[in-house]
N, C-alpha and C positions, 0 to 999 in steps of 0.2 A: 504494500500500500504506500502510495506516494502522496504526501500532503504538500500542496504548494502554498508557501507563505510569502507575504511581502512585509517589509519593514514599515515602521511608523513614518519615516521620512518619505518612503515610496508612496504610501497611501495618501499622505498629505499632498504630495506632488500631483497625484492622479486627480484628487479632489480640488486642487488649486486652493488649498486652505493652509493655515499654519498648523504646526504641531501642537500649539497651544489650544487650538480649536478641538483637535482630537482629544487632548487631555481633558478639556472641559466636558466633552461629550461622554468620555469614560466615567468621569466623576458623577455626572447626572444620569448615567446608565441609559443614554439615548443613542449611542453609536452601535456599530456592529460588535459582536463578540471578539475578544482579543486573547492573545497568549503572551504571558510575560515569562521571559527566560532571562534570569538574572535581573539586570536593570533595563533590558531591551524589550520593546513591545513589537509583536508581530500580529498580523491578521491572516486568517485563512482566506484564500481567494473565494472559495465556495461560501464561506460565511458572509463575506462582503456582498456577493451576488444575491444571497438570500435576504440580507438586510435591505439591499437596494429595492428588491421586489416589494418588501413591506412598506417602503416609502412611496411607492407608486400611487398617484392619485388620479382618479377618473375625472375628466373634464365634464362639468355639468352641461347639459344641453341648454342652448339658448331658447328662450320663449319666443314663439312666433307672434310677432306683432302685426296685426292686419290693420290697414288704414281704410 
């Protein structure tokens, strides 16, 4: 079994956000699950994909306005 991991700086780069944003999300428990090895933080690619799917929002339909 192979688990693909990306580092915290890599994930921040992909999201175009700061590492501090990721740290804040972890403390609020609103980001994807993570793995801590020593002092370093890693994310499983599949966990990120699953988390992203939970963030998906459906666009509400526009009301038809007839004149």
